[in-house]
C-alpha positions in Angstrom: 0.0 -0.2 0.0 1.0 3.7 -0.4 0.0 7.0 0.2 0.9 10.6 -0.7 0.3 13.3 1.7 0.5 17.1 0.0 1.7 19.1 2.5 2.0 23.1 2.6 5.9 24.0 2.7 5.1 26.7 5.4 4.5 23.4 8.0 6.6 20.4 6.4 9.4 21.4 8.9 7.2 19.9 11.7 6.1 16.9 10.0 9.7 16.0 8.7 11.6 17.5 11.6 15.3 18.3 11.7 17.6 16.0 9.7 14.5 14.1 9.0 13.9 13.0 12.5 10.0 13.2 12.5 10.1 10.5 9.3 12.5 8.5 11.3 10.3 8.6 14.2 7.2 7.7 12.2 8.8 5.0 10.7 10.0 3.3 13.7 6.6 3.8 15.5 4.9 2.1 12.3 7.3 0.3 10.2 6.3 2.2 7.1 8.8 3.5 4.7 8.8 7.5 4.6 9.9 9.9 1.9 9.5 13.6 1.8 10.3 15.4 -1.4 9.4 18.6 -3.7 7.1 18.2 -6.8 8.2 20.5 -9.3 4.7 21.4 -10.4 4.1 22.5 -6.9 6.9 24.4 -5.6 5.1 25.7 -2.5 3.9 22.0 -1.1 6.0 19.0 -0.5 5.0 15.4 -0.8 5.3 13.0 1.9 5.3 9.6 0.4 4.1 6.4 3.0 4.8 2.9 1.8 4.1 -0.6 3.4 1.3 -2.6 4.7 -2.4 -1.4 5.3 -1.5 -1.2 8.7 1.7 0.5 8.5 0.7 3.0 6.4 -2.5 3.9 9.0 0.0 3.9 11.7 2.5 6.2 10.1 -0.5 8.7 9.2 -1.6 8.7 12.7 2.1 9.6 14.2 2.2 12.3 11.4 -1.1 13.6 12.4 0.3 13.8 16.0 3.6 15.6 14.8 1.6 18.2 12.9 -1.1 18.6 15.8 2.0 19.4 18.0 2.8 22.4 15.8 
């Protein structure tokens, strides 16, 4: 399974964290593979790709949502 989140550039730092720490923590909690990248067609937005089993993707979404709510 995979899921891609579109995140405004202004808040992506809260989700990704310094040196990707937020993505690493979300991976550790969920086991999913997470990657943040820029889509050239949308320079003011970032994409966060999540891949894994359905349970891993769901747990990663919850972990990222919690990080976003703490912003």
